[in-house]
C-alpha positions as CSV (number, residue, x, y, z in Angstrom):
1,M,-20.8,1.8,26.4
2,K,-17.7,2.0,24.3
3,V,-19.7,0.8,21.2
4,F,-22.4,3.4,21.9
5,L,-19.8,6.2,22.2
6,K,-18.1,5.1,19.0
7,K,-21.3,5.3,17.1
8,I,-22.0,8.9,18.4
9,I,-18.5,10.0,17.5
10,I,-18.8,8.6,14.0
11,V,-22.2,10.3,13.4
12,L,-20.8,13.6,14.6
13,L,-17.6,13.3,12.5
14,R,-19.7,12.6,9.4
15,W,-22.0,15.6,10.0
16,E,-19.0,17.8,10.5
17,A,-17.2,16.4,7.4
18,R,-20.3,16.9,5.2
19,A,-20.6,20.5,6.4
20,V,-17.0,21.2,5.5
21,L,-17.4,19.6,2.0
22,Q,-20.6,21.6,1.3
23,K,-18.8,24.8,2.1
24,F,-15.5,24.4,0.4
25,R,-16.4,21.9,-2.4
26,P,-13.0,20.5,-3.0
27,R,-12.4,18.1,-5.9
28,I,-12.3,14.5,-4.5
29,V,-10.0,11.7,-5.8
30,A,-11.0,8.4,-4.2
31,V,-8.7,5.4,-4.2
32,T,-9.6,1.8,-3.4
33,G,-8.2,-1.7,-4.0
34,S,-6.6,-4.5,-2.1
35,I,-3.0,-3.7,-3.0
36,G,-1.2,-0.4,-3.2
37,K,-3.9,2.0,-2.0
38,S,-1.8,4.0,0.4
39,S,1.2,4.2,-2.0
40,T,-1.0,5.2,-4.9
41,K,-2.7,7.9,-2.8
42,E,0.7,9.3,-1.8
43,A,2.0,9.3,-5.4
44,I,-1.2,11.1,-6.6
45,A,-0.7,13.7,-3.8
46,C,3.0,14.0,-4.7
47,I,2.2,15.0,-8.3
48,L,-0.9,17.1,-7.7
49,G,0.8,18.8,-4.8
50,S,3.3,20.3,-7.1
51,K,0.5,22.6,-8.5
52,Y,-2.4,22.5,-6.1
53,F,-3.2,22.6,-2.4
54,V,-3.8,18.9,-1.7
55,R,-4.6,16.9,1.4
56,Q,-4.6,13.1,1.7
57,N,-5.3,10.5,4.4
58,P,-2.3,10.4,6.8
59,K,-0.7,6.9,6.6
60,S,-3.5,4.4,6.0
61,Y,-6.4,6.2,7.9
62,N,-9.0,5.0,5.5
63,S,-11.8,3.8,7.8
64,E,-15.1,5.2,9.1
65,F,-12.9,7.4,11.4
66,G,-10.0,8.1,9.1
67,I,-11.9,9.5,6.1
68,P,-13.9,12.2,8.0
69,L,-10.8,13.1,10.1
70,T,-8.9,13.6,6.9
71,I,-11.7,15.9,5.5
72,L,-11.6,17.9,8.7
73,G,-7.8,18.0,8.8
74,L,-7.6,16.3,12.2
75,S,-5.7,13.4,13.7
76,T,-7.0,10.5,15.7
77,P,-6.5,10.6,19.5
78,W,-6.8,6.8,19.5
79,N,-8.4,5.8,22.9
80,S,-8.4,9.1,24.6
81,T,-11.9,10.2,25.6
82,G,-10.7,13.8,26.3
83,G,-8.9,13.7,22.9
84,W,-12.1,12.8,21.1
85,I,-13.9,15.7,22.7
86,M,-11.3,18.1,21.5
87,V,-11.4,16.5,18.0
88,L,-15.1,17.0,17.8
89,L,-14.8,20.6,18.9
90,R,-12.2,21.4,16.3
91,G,-14.2,19.6,13.7
92,F,-17.2,21.9,14.5
93,F,-15.1,25.0,13.8
94,A,-13.3,23.5,10.7
95,R,-16.0,25.0,8.4
96,F,-15.0,28.5,9.5
97,R,-11.5,28.3,8.2
98,K,-10.4,30.7,5.5
99,E,-8.4,28.2,3.5
100,Y,-9.1,24.7,2.5
101,P,-7.4,22.2,0.1
102,H,-8.4,22.4,-3.6
103,I,-8.2,18.6,-3.8
104,L,-8.7,15.8,-1.4
105,V,-7.1,12.4,-2.2
106,L,-9.0,9.9,0.0
107,E,-8.2,6.3,0.4
108,A,-11.3,4.2,1.0
109,G,-10.7,0.8,2.7
110,V,-13.2,-2.1,2.7
111,D,-13.1,-4.8,5.4
112,R,-16.7,-5.9,5.5
113,P,-19.9,-5.6,3.4
114,G,-21.3,-2.1,3.5
115,D,-18.0,-0.4,4.2
116,M,-17.9,1.3,0.8
117,D,-21.5,2.5,1.3
118,T,-20.4,4.1,4.5
119,A,-17.5,5.9,2.8
120,L,-19.7,7.2,0.0
121,S,-22.5,8.4,2.3
122,F,-20.8,11.8,2.7
123,M,-18.6,12.2,-0.4
124,E,-19.0,12.2,-4.1
125,P,-15.7,11.5,-5.9
126,Q,-15.0,13.3,-9.2
127,I,-12.2,10.8,-9.9
128,S,-11.9,7.2,-8.6
129,V,-9.0,4.8,-8.8
130,V,-9.0,1.1,-8.3
131,T,-5.5,-0.3,-7.9
132,A,-5.6,-4.1,-7.8
133,L,-7.4,-6.9,-6.2
134,G,-5.6,-10.1,-7.1
135,E,-7.0,-13.6,-7.1
136,I,-7.2,-13.8,-3.3
137,P,-7.6,-10.2,-2.0
138,V,-6.9,-9.3,1.6
139,H,-10.0,-8.8,3.7
140,V,-11.9,-11.4,1.7
141,E,-12.4,-13.3,5.0
142,F,-15.7,-11.5,5.6
143,F,-17.1,-12.0,2.1
144,P,-18.3,-15.2,0.4
145,G,-15.5,-14.8,-2.1
146,P,-13.3,-12.4,-4.2
147,K,-16.1,-11.5,-6.5
148,E,-18.3,-10.3,-3.7
149,L,-15.4,-8.2,-2.3
150,A,-14.8,-6.8,-5.9
151,F,-18.5,-5.9,-6.1
152,E,-18.2,-3.9,-2.8
153,K,-15.2,-2.0,-4.1
154,S,-16.8,-1.4,-7.5
155,K,-19.5,0.7,-5.7
156,L,-16.9,3.5,-5.9
157,V,-16.8,3.3,-9.7
158,R,-20.6,3.4,-9.9
159,R,-20.8,6.4,-7.6
160,T,-18.2,8.5,-9.4
161,L,-19.8,11.6,-10.8
162,A,-20.9,11.2,-14.5
163,G,-18.6,14.1,-15.6
164,G,-15.6,12.6,-13.8
165,A,-13.1,9.8,-14.6
166,V,-12.5,6.3,-13.5
167,I,-8.9,5.0,-13.4
168,L,-8.6,1.2,-13.6
169,N,-5.8,-1.4,-13.5
170,A,-6.0,-3.1,-16.9
171,D,-3.8,-6.0,-15.8
172,D,-6.2,-7.1,-13.0
173,P,-9.2,-8.9,-14.6
174,M,-11.6,-8.1,-11.8
175,V,-10.6,-4.4,-11.8
176,Y,-10.7,-4.2,-15.6
177,E,-14.2,-5.6,-15.6
178,M,-15.4,-2.6,-13.5
179,R,-15.1,-0.4,-16.6
180,R,-18.6,-1.6,-17.5
181,E,-19.9,0.1,-14.3
182,A,-18.4,3.5,-15.0
183,R,-20.6,6.5,-16.0
184,G,-17.8,8.8,-17.0
185,K,-14.4,8.7,-18.7
186,I,-12.4,5.5,-18.3
187,I,-8.6,5.5,-18.3
188,T,-6.7,2.2,-17.8
189,F,-3.1,1.6,-16.8
190,G,-0.8,-1.3,-16.7
191,F,1.8,-3.2,-18.7
192,G,-0.6,-4.9,-21.2
193,K,-1.2,-3.5,-24.7
194,E,-4.8,-2.6,-23.9
195,A,-3.8,-0.1,-21.2
196,D,-4.2,3.6,-22.0
197,I,-1.2,4.4,-19.9
198,R,1.3,1.6,-20.6
199,M,4.4,1.0,-18.7
200,S,7.2,-0.9,-20.4
201,H,11.0,-1.6,-20.2
202,Y,10.9,-2.1,-16.5
203,A,14.4,-2.5,-14.9
204,L,16.2,-2.2,-11.6
205,V,18.7,0.6,-11.4
206,T,21.9,-0.3,-9.6
207,N,24.9,1.8,-8.4
208,Q,28.4,0.8,-7.7
209,T,30.2,1.5,-4.5
210,G,33.9,2.5,-4.4
211,A,34.7,-1.2,-3.8
212,G,32.9,-2.2,-7.0
213,T,29.9,-3.7,-5.3
214,E,26.5,-3.3,-6.9
215,I,23.8,-1.8,-4.7
216,P,20.1,-1.1,-5.6
217,G,19.4,2.5,-6.7
218,G,15.8,2.5,-7.8
219,I,13.7,1.5,-10.8
220,R,13.1,2.8,-14.3
221,C,10.7,2.3,-17.2
222,K,9.0,4.0,-20.1
223,V,5.5,5.6,-19.9
224,D,3.6,5.3,-23.1
225,Y,0.5,7.4,-23.7
226,Q,-1.3,8.5,-26.9
227,G,1.7,7.9,-29.1
228,S,4.4,9.5,-26.8
229,S,6.9,7.8,-24.7
230,V,8.5,9.4,-21.6
231,P,11.3,7.8,-19.5
232,L,10.6,7.5,-15.8
233,R,13.1,6.9,-13.1
234,M,12.2,6.6,-9.4
235,E,15.0,6.8,-6.8
236,S,14.8,4.6,-3.7
237,V,11.8,2.8,-5.0
238,Y,11.8,-0.9,-5.7
239,G,9.6,-3.6,-7.3
240,K,7.5,-3.7,-10.4
241,Q,4.4,-3.0,-8.3
242,Q,5.6,0.5,-7.8
243,L,5.2,1.2,-11.5
244,Y,1.5,0.5,-11.2
245,I,1.4,3.1,-8.5
246,A,3.2,5.6,-10.7
247,A,0.9,4.8,-13.7
248,A,-2.3,5.3,-11.7
249,A,-1.0,8.6,-10.3
250,I,0.0,9.8,-13.8
251,A,-3.5,8.9,-15.0
252,V,-5.1,11.0,-12.3
253,S,-2.8,13.9,-13.0
254,I,-3.8,14.0,-16.6
255,Q,-7.3,14.9,-15.4
256,F,-5.8,18.0,-13.8
257,E,-4.2,19.1,-17.1
258,F,-0.7,17.7,-16.3
259,T,1.2,16.3,-19.2
260,V,2.9,12.9,-18.8
261,L,6.2,14.7,-18.7
262,T,5.3,17.1,-16.0
263,A,3.8,14.3,-13.9
264,V,6.9,12.2,-14.3
265,E,9.0,15.2,-13.2
266,A,6.9,15.6,-10.1
267,L,7.3,11.9,-9.2
268,V,11.0,12.6,-8.5
269,N,9.8,13.7,-5.0
270,Y,7.9,10.6,-4.3
271,Q,9.1,8.5,-1.4
272,P,7.5,5.1,-0.4
273,L,5.7,5.0,2.9
274,A,7.2,3.1,5.8
275,G,6.7,-0.6,5.4
276,R,6.1,-0.5,1.7
277,L,9.0,-2.0,-0.1
278,R,11.4,0.5,1.5
279,L,15.1,-0.4,1.3
280,L,16.9,0.0,4.6
281,E,20.5,-0.6,5.7
282,G,20.9,-3.8,7.7
283,I,23.5,-5.0,10.2
284,K,26.8,-6.5,8.8
285,D,26.5,-4.5,5.6
286,S,23.3,-6.2,4.5
287,F,20.1,-4.6,3.1
288,I,16.5,-5.0,4.2
289,L,13.6,-4.8,1.9
290,D,11.0,-3.6,4.4
291,D,7.5,-4.5,3.2
292,T,6.0,-5.0,6.7
293,Y,2.8,-2.9,6.6
294,N,0.5,-5.7,5.5
295,A,0.3,-8.8,3.3
296,S,-2.0,-10.5,0.8
297,P,-1.1,-13.3,-1.6
298,T,-0.7,-10.9,-4.5
299,A,1.4,-8.5,-2.5
300,M,3.6,-11.4,-1.4
301,H,4.1,-12.3,-5.0
302,A,5.1,-8.7,-5.8
303,A,7.5,-8.5,-2.9
304,L,9.2,-11.8,-3.8
305,D,9.5,-10.5,-7.4
306,A,11.2,-7.4,-6.0
307,L,13.6,-9.6,-4.0
308,R,14.4,-11.6,-7.1
309,D,15.6,-8.4,-8.9
310,M,17.9,-7.4,-6.1
311,P,21.7,-7.8,-6.5
312,A,22.7,-9.9,-3.5
313,R,25.1,-12.4,-2.1
314,R,22.1,-14.2,-0.7
315,R,18.4,-13.5,-0.8
316,I,16.6,-14.2,2.4
317,A,12.8,-14.1,2.8
318,V,11.3,-13.6,6.2
319,L,7.6,-14.2,5.7
320,G,4.8,-14.0,8.3
321,D,1.2,-15.1,8.4
322,M,-1.2,-13.7,5.8
323,L,-4.4,-13.0,7.7
324,E,-8.0,-12.1,6.7
325,I,-8.1,-14.5,3.8
326,G,-10.5,-17.0,5.3
327,K,-10.9,-20.3,3.5
328,F,-8.0,-19.5,1.2
329,T,-5.5,-19.5,4.1
330,I,-3.7,-22.8,3.5
331,P,-3.6,-22.9,-0.3
332,A,-2.5,-19.2,-0.4
333,H,0.4,-19.9,1.9
334,Q,1.3,-23.0,-0.1
335,Q,1.4,-21.0,-3.3
336,I,3.9,-18.5,-1.7
337,G,6.0,-21.5,-0.7
338,E,6.2,-22.7,-4.3
339,L,7.0,-19.2,-5.5
340,A,9.8,-18.8,-3.0
341,V,11.8,-21.7,-4.5
342,G,14.3,-20.3,-6.9
343,I,14.0,-16.8,-5.4
344,A,15.0,-17.2,-1.7
345,D,18.3,-18.8,-0.7
346,I,17.0,-18.9,2.9
347,L,13.4,-18.9,4.0
348,I,12.2,-18.0,7.5
349,S,8.5,-18.5,8.3
350,V,6.9,-16.6,11.2
351,G,3.6,-17.7,12.7
352,P,1.4,-20.9,12.5
353,R,0.0,-20.2,9.1
354,A,3.3,-19.3,7.5
355,K,4.6,-22.8,8.4
356,F,2.7,-23.9,5.2
357,I,5.0,-21.6,3.2
358,G,8.1,-23.4,4.5
359,R,6.6,-26.9,4.2
360,Q,5.5,-26.3,0.6
361,A,8.8,-24.8,-0.3
362,H,10.5,-28.0,0.9
363,E,8.1,-30.2,-1.1
364,S,8.8,-28.0,-4.1
365,G,12.5,-28.6,-3.9
366,M,14.0,-26.2,-1.4
367,N,16.6,-27.8,0.8
368,E,15.3,-28.3,4.3
369,S,18.5,-27.0,5.8
370,V,17.7,-23.4,4.6
371,I,14.1,-23.4,5.8
372,H,13.5,-22.1,9.4
373,E,10.5,-21.5,11.6
374,C,10.0,-18.8,14.2
375,G,7.1,-18.3,16.5
376,N,7.0,-14.5,16.4
377,S,8.5,-11.5,14.7
378,R,10.9,-10.6,17.5
379,D,12.4,-14.2,17.5
380,A,12.8,-14.0,13.8
381,G,14.8,-10.8,14.2
382,V,17.1,-12.3,16.8
383,F,17.6,-15.3,14.7
384,G,18.5,-13.0,11.7
385,Q,21.2,-11.3,13.8
386,S,23.2,-14.5,13.8
387,L,22.3,-15.5,10.2
388,L,23.1,-12.3,8.2
389,E,26.3,-11.8,6.3
390,P,27.7,-8.9,4.2
391,G,25.9,-8.6,0.9
392,D,22.7,-10.3,2.0
393,V,19.3,-8.8,1.1
394,V,16.4,-9.6,3.4
395,L,12.8,-9.3,2.5
396,V,10.5,-9.0,5.6
397,K,6.8,-9.2,5.0
398,G,3.6,-10.3,6.8
399,S,0.1,-9.2,7.8
400,Q,-0.3,-6.2,10.1
401,S,-1.1,-8.2,13.2
402,M,2.2,-10.2,12.8
403,R,4.1,-7.0,13.7
404,M,6.9,-7.8,11.3
405,E,8.4,-4.4,11.8
406,R,9.8,-5.8,15.0
407,T,11.9,-8.2,12.9
408,V,13.3,-5.3,10.9
409,E,14.1,-3.3,14.1
410,E,16.2,-6.2,15.3
411,I,18.4,-6.4,12.2
412,M,18.5,-2.8,10.9
413,A,21.8,-1.0,11.1
414,H,20.4,2.0,12.9
415,P,17.7,0.9,15.3
416,E,17.7,4.3,16.8
417,Q,16.0,5.5,13.7
418,A,13.1,3.0,14.0
419,S,10.6,5.7,14.9
420,E,11.4,7.5,11.7
421,L,11.8,4.6,9.3
422,L,9.4,1.8,10.4
423,C,5.6,1.5,10.3
424,R,3.5,1.3,13.5
425,Q,5.8,3.3,15.7
426,E,3.0,5.2,17.5
427,E,2.5,4.7,21.2
428,Y,-0.8,3.0,20.5
429,W,1.0,0.3,18.6
430,K,4.0,0.2,20.9
431,N,1.8,-0.6,23.8
432,K,0.1,-3.5,22.0
433,V,1.3,-7.0,22.7
């Protein structure tokens, strides 16, 4: 019965969403990829919102429910039957509103074959963005391999309107290859020389406390485009991956007649979403690099790179299972273990799959005495309470189902602010085991 009702709700939401799009005809920017979708969407909305009326998916609501709800300007009632009835009623009347956003920035997620077809069944993007896939993308579990997942995501490129633009990551081989599928203008971004929008001179910005201690203050780089070079500084943002997000957003903004300079100026207001490489104060004068929203091998690499850059007395990595990667599970975790050597002074694995991280780290030269195993995220947090010392920086990361935000909650300096600062703080998640 629940499956039947779900199908009915989806059909009605799509019908209502199509009706709204047909009436108001907003310009649509669609974002997909396996890494950085939500953050890229937020950065795009941050820039475009300085000039236009913009709406984007709340959080990561990018599914068969999330996209039409975003179009309708409504929120999910989760499992409330009465709530869904009210949503459908409000959705019916959404077309009669006097005002509607000029631009929709829609994140399109892909978990299984056919998901992109579903997303494109009721929208035609004028601009599409593909962020990154990596060698082993998340959600590859339900595909024969990465190439098949890339093909599913590339449908967005092929369905972008001919007079529009396709924004592609030039540093990701599978994404860069999608340029052959595009019908309209192609703009690439990245650190490589072939990128149209090229980021260079990446560096961490640090500040000094009154006691002379260095603390992280953000990142900076240069943005090169058509012979000009503009400095970019982003406060409270960390990791080289964040510059890909900025570059993609700048590329989109150019299609809306922003200059690189005005786009960079607008990015001053960008703040990372909860659980996306957000720096938090930890107990005992430590810092937490909270990257707990989700995890894939490429995202783990990026997070560890960010940890490496951090000024710290000790660098501690708390890494949970990476899920939805199918046959790549063991070798992917082993690769992270190899990478952690030389970056993390202390390594804590969380979950049965993450054990392969710790074991490989030991085989690759990390002292066994600094490698620890925890069964779940809460236990990892309790263990961290006794482990942390002033000046430590702790990276916490794992797949969504590992609930690594619970680790962060146990070791953050102000747990009373968890509902404001951490991901998955809704009652729906709080009630989940």
